[in-house]
C-alpha positions, 0 to 999 in steps of 0.5 A: 292537552296543549296545542302550539303554534310556531310561526315564521318557520322557514321554507326550508326547515318545513321542507326537512321537517317533512322529508325527516317525517316521511322517512319515519313513517310520520305525519309532519305534526307527529314528527314534530312532537317527537322531535320536541319530546326528545329535546326537552326529556332525553331518556338519558336524562338523571333520575333521581331514584336510579341515581340513589340506586347506583350510589347504594349499589357502588358503595355496597349497601344491602338490606341489612344496613337499611334495616339497622338504619331504621332501628336507629332512626328517631321516629319521634314526630317533628315539632311544628314551628311557632310564629309567637 
């Protein structure tokens, strides 16, 4: 697991982190990990699979529609590019 060192953290920020950690029942280090995780990987981020699924439901796609698409799709393997 990676390690991160933060230098020159103002005293008031460190105090606020300690207070916030105590309020949440965490160590200061655990609180900082949680803050960073929420900042860079928010729960509200759009996930591609979820977005595509929602789009399919919105326009009314059914399993039968996908079966038809699979029947008509071209199963011929693509030819690799040649660089002669």
